[in-house]
mmCIF file of the N, C-alpha and C atoms, coordinates in Angstrom:
data_MODEL
# 
_entry.id   MODEL 
# 
loop_
_atom_site.group_PDB 
_atom_site.id 
_atom_site.type_symbol 
_atom_site.label_atom_id 
_atom_site.label_alt_id 
_atom_site.label_comp_id 
_atom_site.label_asym_id 
_atom_site.label_entity_id 
_atom_site.label_seq_id 
_atom_site.pdbx_PDB_ins_code 
_atom_site.Cartn_x 
_atom_site.Cartn_y 
_atom_site.Cartn_z 
_atom_site.occupancy 
_atom_site.B_iso_or_equiv 
_atom_site.pdbx_formal_charge 
_atom_site.auth_seq_id 
_atom_site.auth_comp_id 
_atom_site.auth_asym_id 
_atom_site.auth_atom_id 
_atom_site.pdbx_PDB_model_num 
ATOM 1   N N  . MET A 1 1  ? 104.074 179.577 -94.446 1.00 0.00 ? 1  MET A N  1 
ATOM 2   C CA . MET A 1 1  ? 104.230 180.089 -93.113 1.00 0.00 ? 1  MET A CA 1 
ATOM 3   C C  . MET A 1 1  ? 103.231 179.367 -92.218 1.00 0.00 ? 1  MET A C  1 
ATOM 4   N N  . VAL A 1 2  ? 103.711 178.860 -91.088 1.00 0.00 ? 2  VAL A N  1 
ATOM 5   C CA . VAL A 1 2  ? 102.894 178.071 -90.165 1.00 0.00 ? 2  VAL A CA 1 
ATOM 6   C C  . VAL A 1 2  ? 103.029 178.670 -88.775 1.00 0.00 ? 2  VAL A C  1 
ATOM 7   N N  . LYS A 1 3  ? 101.907 178.818 -88.075 1.00 0.00 ? 3  LYS A N  1 
ATOM 8   C CA . LYS A 1 3  ? 101.957 179.289 -86.694 1.00 0.00 ? 3  LYS A CA 1 
ATOM 9   C C  . LYS A 1 3  ? 102.242 178.091 -85.804 1.00 0.00 ? 3  LYS A C  1 
ATOM 10  N N  . ASN A 1 4  ? 103.258 178.211 -84.955 1.00 0.00 ? 4  ASN A N  1 
ATOM 11  C CA . ASN A 1 4  ? 103.589 177.080 -84.097 1.00 0.00 ? 4  ASN A CA 1 
ATOM 12  C C  . ASN A 1 4  ? 102.783 177.145 -82.796 1.00 0.00 ? 4  ASN A C  1 
ATOM 13  N N  . SER A 1 5  ? 102.800 176.088 -82.040 1.00 0.00 ? 5  SER A N  1 
ATOM 14  C CA . SER A 1 5  ? 102.036 176.015 -80.792 1.00 0.00 ? 5  SER A CA 1 
ATOM 15  C C  . SER A 1 5  ? 102.917 176.203 -79.566 1.00 0.00 ? 5  SER A C  1 
ATOM 16  N N  . TRP A 1 6  ? 104.162 176.630 -79.751 1.00 0.00 ? 6  TRP A N  1 
ATOM 17  C CA . TRP A 1 6  ? 105.102 176.758 -78.643 1.00 0.00 ? 6  TRP A CA 1 
ATOM 18  C C  . TRP A 1 6  ? 105.259 178.194 -78.173 1.00 0.00 ? 6  TRP A C  1 
ATOM 19  N N  . GLY A 1 7  ? 104.491 179.112 -78.712 1.00 0.00 ? 7  GLY A N  1 
ATOM 20  C CA . GLY A 1 7  ? 104.618 180.505 -78.319 1.00 0.00 ? 7  GLY A CA 1 
ATOM 21  C C  . GLY A 1 7  ? 105.363 181.312 -79.367 1.00 0.00 ? 7  GLY A C  1 
ATOM 22  N N  . ASP A 1 8  ? 105.689 182.550 -79.009 1.00 0.00 ? 8  ASP A N  1 
ATOM 23  C CA . ASP A 1 8  ? 106.303 183.452 -79.986 1.00 0.00 ? 8  ASP A CA 1 
ATOM 24  C C  . ASP A 1 8  ? 107.773 183.746 -79.702 1.00 0.00 ? 8  ASP A C  1 
ATOM 25  N N  . LYS A 1 9  ? 108.448 182.822 -79.076 1.00 0.00 ? 9  LYS A N  1 
ATOM 26  C CA . LYS A 1 9  ? 109.851 183.031 -78.686 1.00 0.00 ? 9  LYS A CA 1 
ATOM 27  C C  . LYS A 1 9  ? 110.837 182.515 -79.746 1.00 0.00 ? 9  LYS A C  1 
ATOM 28  N N  . ASN A 1 10 ? 110.571 182.819 -80.990 1.00 0.00 ? 10 ASN A N  1 
ATOM 29  C CA . ASN A 1 10 ? 111.524 182.465 -82.036 1.00 0.00 ? 10 ASN A CA 1 
ATOM 30  C C  . ASN A 1 10 ? 111.758 183.691 -82.925 1.00 0.00 ? 10 ASN A C  1 
ATOM 31  N N  . ASP A 1 11 ? 112.587 183.543 -83.925 1.00 0.00 ? 11 ASP A N  1 
ATOM 32  C CA . ASP A 1 11 ? 112.941 184.675 -84.791 1.00 0.00 ? 11 ASP A CA 1 
ATOM 33  C C  . ASP A 1 11 ? 111.761 185.221 -85.585 1.00 0.00 ? 11 ASP A C  1 
ATOM 34  N N  . TYR A 1 12 ? 110.722 184.418 -85.768 1.00 0.00 ? 12 TYR A N  1 
ATOM 35  C CA . TYR A 1 12 ? 109.586 184.820 -86.602 1.00 0.00 ? 12 TYR A CA 1 
ATOM 36  C C  . TYR A 1 12 ? 108.322 185.067 -85.785 1.00 0.00 ? 12 TYR A C  1 
ATOM 37  N N  . LYS A 1 13 ? 108.462 185.369 -84.498 1.00 0.00 ? 13 LYS A N  1 
ATOM 38  C CA . LYS A 1 13 ? 107.340 185.728 -83.614 1.00 0.00 ? 13 LYS A CA 1 
ATOM 39  C C  . LYS A 1 13 ? 106.252 184.661 -83.562 1.00 0.00 ? 13 LYS A C  1 
ATOM 40  N N  . GLY A 1 14 ? 106.664 183.392 -83.445 1.00 0.00 ? 14 GLY A N  1 
ATOM 41  C CA . GLY A 1 14 ? 105.704 182.302 -83.316 1.00 0.00 ? 14 GLY A CA 1 
ATOM 42  C C  . GLY A 1 14 ? 105.323 181.631 -84.619 1.00 0.00 ? 14 GLY A C  1 
ATOM 43  N N  . TYR A 1 15 ? 105.925 182.045 -85.702 1.00 0.00 ? 15 TYR A N  1 
ATOM 44  C CA . TYR A 1 15 ? 105.661 181.425 -87.001 1.00 0.00 ? 15 TYR A CA 1 
ATOM 45  C C  . TYR A 1 15 ? 106.938 180.767 -87.493 1.00 0.00 ? 15 TYR A C  1 
ATOM 46  N N  . LEU A 1 16 ? 106.792 179.851 -88.429 1.00 0.00 ? 16 LEU A N  1 
ATOM 47  C CA . LEU A 1 16 ? 107.947 179.252 -89.066 1.00 0.00 ? 16 LEU A CA 1 
ATOM 48  C C  . LEU A 1 16 ? 107.601 178.938 -90.506 1.00 0.00 ? 16 LEU A C  1 
ATOM 49  N N  . TYR A 1 17 ? 108.616 178.784 -91.298 1.00 0.00 ? 17 TYR A N  1 
ATOM 50  C CA . TYR A 1 17 ? 108.431 178.497 -92.714 1.00 0.00 ? 17 TYR A CA 1 
ATOM 51  C C  . TYR A 1 17 ? 108.754 177.031 -92.971 1.00 0.00 ? 17 TYR A C  1 
ATOM 52  N N  . VAL A 1 18 ? 107.862 176.349 -93.672 1.00 0.00 ? 18 VAL A N  1 
ATOM 53  C CA . VAL A 1 18 ? 108.090 174.952 -94.039 1.00 0.00 ? 18 VAL A CA 1 
ATOM 54  C C  . VAL A 1 18 ? 107.728 174.776 -95.513 1.00 0.00 ? 18 VAL A C  1 
ATOM 55  N N  . SER A 1 19 ? 108.319 173.775 -96.129 1.00 0.00 ? 19 SER A N  1 
ATOM 56  C CA . SER A 1 19 ? 107.997 173.502 -97.529 1.00 0.00 ? 19 SER A CA 1 
ATOM 57  C C  . SER A 1 19 ? 106.626 172.840 -97.611 1.00 0.00 ? 19 SER A C  1 
ATOM 58  N N  . LYS A 1 20 ? 106.011 172.900 -98.768 1.00 0.00 ? 20 LYS A N  1 
ATOM 59  C CA . LYS A 1 20 ? 104.724 172.230 -98.957 1.00 0.00 ? 20 LYS A CA 1 
ATOM 60  C C  . LYS A 1 20 ? 104.864 170.724 -98.738 1.00 0.00 ? 20 LYS A C  1 
ATOM 61  N N  . ALA A 1 21 ? 105.974 170.157 -99.180 1.00 0.00 ? 21 ALA A N  1 
ATOM 62  C CA . ALA A 1 21 ? 106.192 168.717 -99.015 1.00 0.00 ? 21 ALA A CA 1 
ATOM 63  C C  . ALA A 1 21 ? 106.265 168.353 -97.530 1.00 0.00 ? 21 ALA A C  1 
ATOM 64  N N  . PHE A 1 22 ? 106.972 169.149 -96.734 1.00 0.00 ? 22 PHE A N  1 
ATOM 65  C CA . PHE A 1 22 ? 107.066 168.899 -95.297 1.00 0.00 ? 22 PHE A CA 1 
ATOM 66  C C  . PHE A 1 22 ? 105.704 169.045 -94.635 1.00 0.00 ? 22 PHE A C  1 
ATOM 67  N N  . PHE A 1 23 ? 104.965 170.079 -94.995 1.00 0.00 ? 23 PHE A N  1 
ATOM 68  C CA . PHE A 1 23 ? 103.632 170.309 -94.434 1.00 0.00 ? 23 PHE A CA 1 
ATOM 69  C C  . PHE A 1 23 ? 102.716 169.127 -94.734 1.00 0.00 ? 23 PHE A C  1 
ATOM 70  N N  . ASN A 1 24 ? 102.715 168.682 -95.969 1.00 0.00 ? 24 ASN A N  1 
ATOM 71  C CA . ASN A 1 24 ? 101.875 167.540 -96.343 1.00 0.00 ? 24 ASN A CA 1 
ATOM 72  C C  . ASN A 1 24 ? 102.282 166.272 -95.598 1.00 0.00 ? 24 ASN A C  1 
ATOM 73  N N  . TYR A 1 25 ? 103.579 166.075 -95.416 1.00 0.00 ? 25 TYR A N  1 
ATOM 74  C CA . TYR A 1 25 ? 104.090 164.906 -94.707 1.00 0.00 ? 25 TYR A CA 1 
ATOM 75  C C  . TYR A 1 25 ? 103.678 164.914 -93.240 1.00 0.00 ? 25 TYR A C  1 
ATOM 76  N N  . LYS A 1 26 ? 103.688 166.085 -92.605 1.00 0.00 ? 26 LYS A N  1 
ATOM 77  C CA . LYS A 1 26 ? 103.439 166.193 -91.171 1.00 0.00 ? 26 LYS A CA 1 
ATOM 78  C C  . LYS A 1 26 ? 101.981 166.489 -90.806 1.00 0.00 ? 26 LYS A C  1 
ATOM 79  N N  . THR A 1 27 ? 101.103 166.706 -91.778 1.00 0.00 ? 27 THR A N  1 
ATOM 80  C CA . THR A 1 27 ? 99.716  167.053 -91.494 1.00 0.00 ? 27 THR A CA 1 
ATOM 81  C C  . THR A 1 27 ? 98.881  165.798 -91.307 1.00 0.00 ? 27 THR A C  1 
ATOM 82  N N  . THR A 1 28 ? 98.103  165.792 -90.249 1.00 0.00 ? 28 THR A N  1 
ATOM 83  C CA . THR A 1 28 ? 97.195  164.689 -89.966 1.00 0.00 ? 28 THR A CA 1 
ATOM 84  C C  . THR A 1 28 ? 95.767  165.214 -90.011 1.00 0.00 ? 28 THR A C  1 
ATOM 85  N N  . VAL A 1 29 ? 94.906  164.497 -90.679 1.00 0.00 ? 29 VAL A N  1 
ATOM 86  C CA . VAL A 1 29 ? 93.504  164.876 -90.755 1.00 0.00 ? 29 VAL A CA 1 
ATOM 87  C C  . VAL A 1 29 ? 92.687  163.757 -90.130 1.00 0.00 ? 29 VAL A C  1 
ATOM 88  N N  . ILE A 1 30 ? 91.789  164.142 -89.246 1.00 0.00 ? 30 ILE A N  1 
ATOM 89  C CA . ILE A 1 30 ? 90.912  163.169 -88.615 1.00 0.00 ? 30 ILE A CA 1 
ATOM 90  C C  . ILE A 1 30 ? 89.478  163.602 -88.864 1.00 0.00 ? 30 ILE A C  1 
ATOM 91  N N  . LEU A 1 31 ? 88.687  162.733 -89.448 1.00 0.00 ? 31 LEU A N  1 
ATOM 92  C CA . LEU A 1 31 ? 87.276  163.019 -89.690 1.00 0.00 ? 31 LEU A CA 1 
ATOM 93  C C  . LEU A 1 31 ? 86.431  162.234 -88.700 1.00 0.00 ? 31 LEU A C  1 
ATOM 94  N N  . VAL A 1 32 ? 85.468  162.917 -88.108 1.00 0.00 ? 32 VAL A N  1 
ATOM 95  C CA . VAL A 1 32 ? 84.580  162.286 -87.142 1.00 0.00 ? 32 VAL A CA 1 
ATOM 96  C C  . VAL A 1 32 ? 83.154  162.604 -87.545 1.00 0.00 ? 32 VAL A C  1 
ATOM 97  N N  . ASN A 1 33 ? 82.303  161.604 -87.541 1.00 0.00 ? 33 ASN A N  1 
ATOM 98  C CA . ASN A 1 33 ? 80.888  161.823 -87.825 1.00 0.00 ? 33 ASN A CA 1 
ATOM 99  C C  . ASN A 1 33 ? 80.312  162.731 -86.748 1.00 0.00 ? 33 ASN A C  1 
ATOM 100 N N  . GLU A 1 34 ? 79.533  163.708 -87.157 1.00 0.00 ? 34 GLU A N  1 
ATOM 101 C CA . GLU A 1 34 ? 78.962  164.671 -86.213 1.00 0.00 ? 34 GLU A CA 1 
ATOM 102 C C  . GLU A 1 34 ? 78.125  163.994 -85.130 1.00 0.00 ? 34 GLU A C  1 
ATOM 103 N N  . ALA A 1 35 ? 77.517  162.881 -85.437 1.00 0.00 ? 35 ALA A N  1 
ATOM 104 C CA . ALA A 1 35 ? 76.695  162.155 -84.458 1.00 0.00 ? 35 ALA A CA 1 
ATOM 105 C C  . ALA A 1 35 ? 77.540  161.604 -83.297 1.00 0.00 ? 35 ALA A C  1 
ATOM 106 N N  . ALA A 1 36 ? 78.835  161.487 -83.501 1.00 0.00 ? 36 ALA A N  1 
ATOM 107 C CA . ALA A 1 36 ? 79.720  160.951 -82.461 1.00 0.00 ? 36 ALA A CA 1 
ATOM 108 C C  . ALA A 1 36 ? 80.245  162.028 -81.513 1.00 0.00 ? 36 ALA A C  1 
ATOM 109 N N  . ILE A 1 37 ? 79.948  163.301 -81.813 1.00 0.00 ? 37 ILE A N  1 
ATOM 110 C CA . ILE A 1 37 ? 80.456  164.408 -81.007 1.00 0.00 ? 37 ILE A CA 1 
ATOM 111 C C  . ILE A 1 37 ? 79.397  164.838 -80.002 1.00 0.00 ? 37 ILE A C  1 
ATOM 112 N N  . PRO A 1 38 ? 79.768  164.964 -78.730 1.00 0.00 ? 38 PRO A N  1 
ATOM 113 C CA . PRO A 1 38 ? 78.802  165.420 -77.722 1.00 0.00 ? 38 PRO A CA 1 
ATOM 114 C C  . PRO A 1 38 ? 78.219  166.791 -78.098 1.00 0.00 ? 38 PRO A C  1 
ATOM 115 N N  . SER A 1 39 ? 76.943  166.988 -77.817 1.00 0.00 ? 39 SER A N  1 
ATOM 116 C CA . SER A 1 39 ? 76.255  168.223 -78.216 1.00 0.00 ? 39 SER A CA 1 
ATOM 117 C C  . SER A 1 39 ? 76.909  169.471 -77.623 1.00 0.00 ? 39 SER A C  1 
ATOM 118 N N  . GLU A 1 40 ? 77.476  169.378 -76.429 1.00 0.00 ? 40 GLU A N  1 
ATOM 119 C CA . GLU A 1 40 ? 78.138  170.536 -75.815 1.00 0.00 ? 40 GLU A CA 1 
ATOM 120 C C  . GLU A 1 40 ? 79.331  170.988 -76.652 1.00 0.00 ? 40 GLU A C  1 
ATOM 121 N N  . ILE A 1 41 ? 80.077  170.049 -77.182 1.00 0.00 ? 41 ILE A N  1 
ATOM 122 C CA . ILE A 1 41 ? 81.233  170.382 -78.013 1.00 0.00 ? 41 ILE A CA 1 
ATOM 123 C C  . ILE A 1 41 ? 80.766  170.953 -79.350 1.00 0.00 ? 41 ILE A C  1 
ATOM 124 N N  . ILE A 1 42 ? 79.724  170.392 -79.931 1.00 0.00 ? 42 ILE A N  1 
ATOM 125 C CA . ILE A 1 42 ? 79.195  170.898 -81.193 1.00 0.00 ? 42 ILE A CA 1 
ATOM 126 C C  . ILE A 1 42 ? 78.771  172.364 -81.040 1.00 0.00 ? 42 ILE A C  1 
ATOM 127 N N  . ARG A 1 43 ? 78.106  172.698 -79.920 1.00 0.00 ? 43 ARG A N  1 
ATOM 128 C CA . ARG A 1 43 ? 77.709  174.081 -79.686 1.00 0.00 ? 43 ARG A CA 1 
ATOM 129 C C  . ARG A 1 43 ? 78.922  174.999 -79.630 1.00 0.00 ? 43 ARG A C  1 
ATOM 130 N N  . LYS A 1 44 ? 80.011  174.548 -79.017 1.00 0.00 ? 44 LYS A N  1 
ATOM 131 C CA . LYS A 1 44 ? 81.223  175.368 -78.937 1.00 0.00 ? 44 LYS A CA 1 
ATOM 132 C C  . LYS A 1 44 ? 81.882  175.537 -80.302 1.00 0.00 ? 44 LYS A C  1 
ATOM 133 N N  . LEU A 1 45 ? 81.800  174.533 -81.155 1.00 0.00 ? 45 LEU A N  1 
ATOM 134 C CA . LEU A 1 45 ? 82.408  174.603 -82.465 1.00 0.00 ? 45 LEU A CA 1 
ATOM 135 C C  . LEU A 1 45 ? 81.657  175.509 -83.421 1.00 0.00 ? 45 LEU A C  1 
ATOM 136 N N  . LYS A 1 46 ? 80.357  175.638 -83.219 1.00 0.00 ? 46 LYS A N  1 
ATOM 137 C CA . LYS A 1 46 ? 79.546  176.469 -84.110 1.00 0.00 ? 46 LYS A CA 1 
ATOM 138 C C  . LYS A 1 46 ? 79.590  177.858 -83.598 1.00 0.00 ? 46 LYS A C  1 
# 
């Protein structure tokens, strides 16, 4: 079950079901060194 970003105007109140294979295919991970993030953003994340 995945929460979508388009709101809750679907049959599952903003969620949808996807297979693990589809999720893995569509998932993007981006890693950023903490030193590259502005301190204001780091404070908001913590």
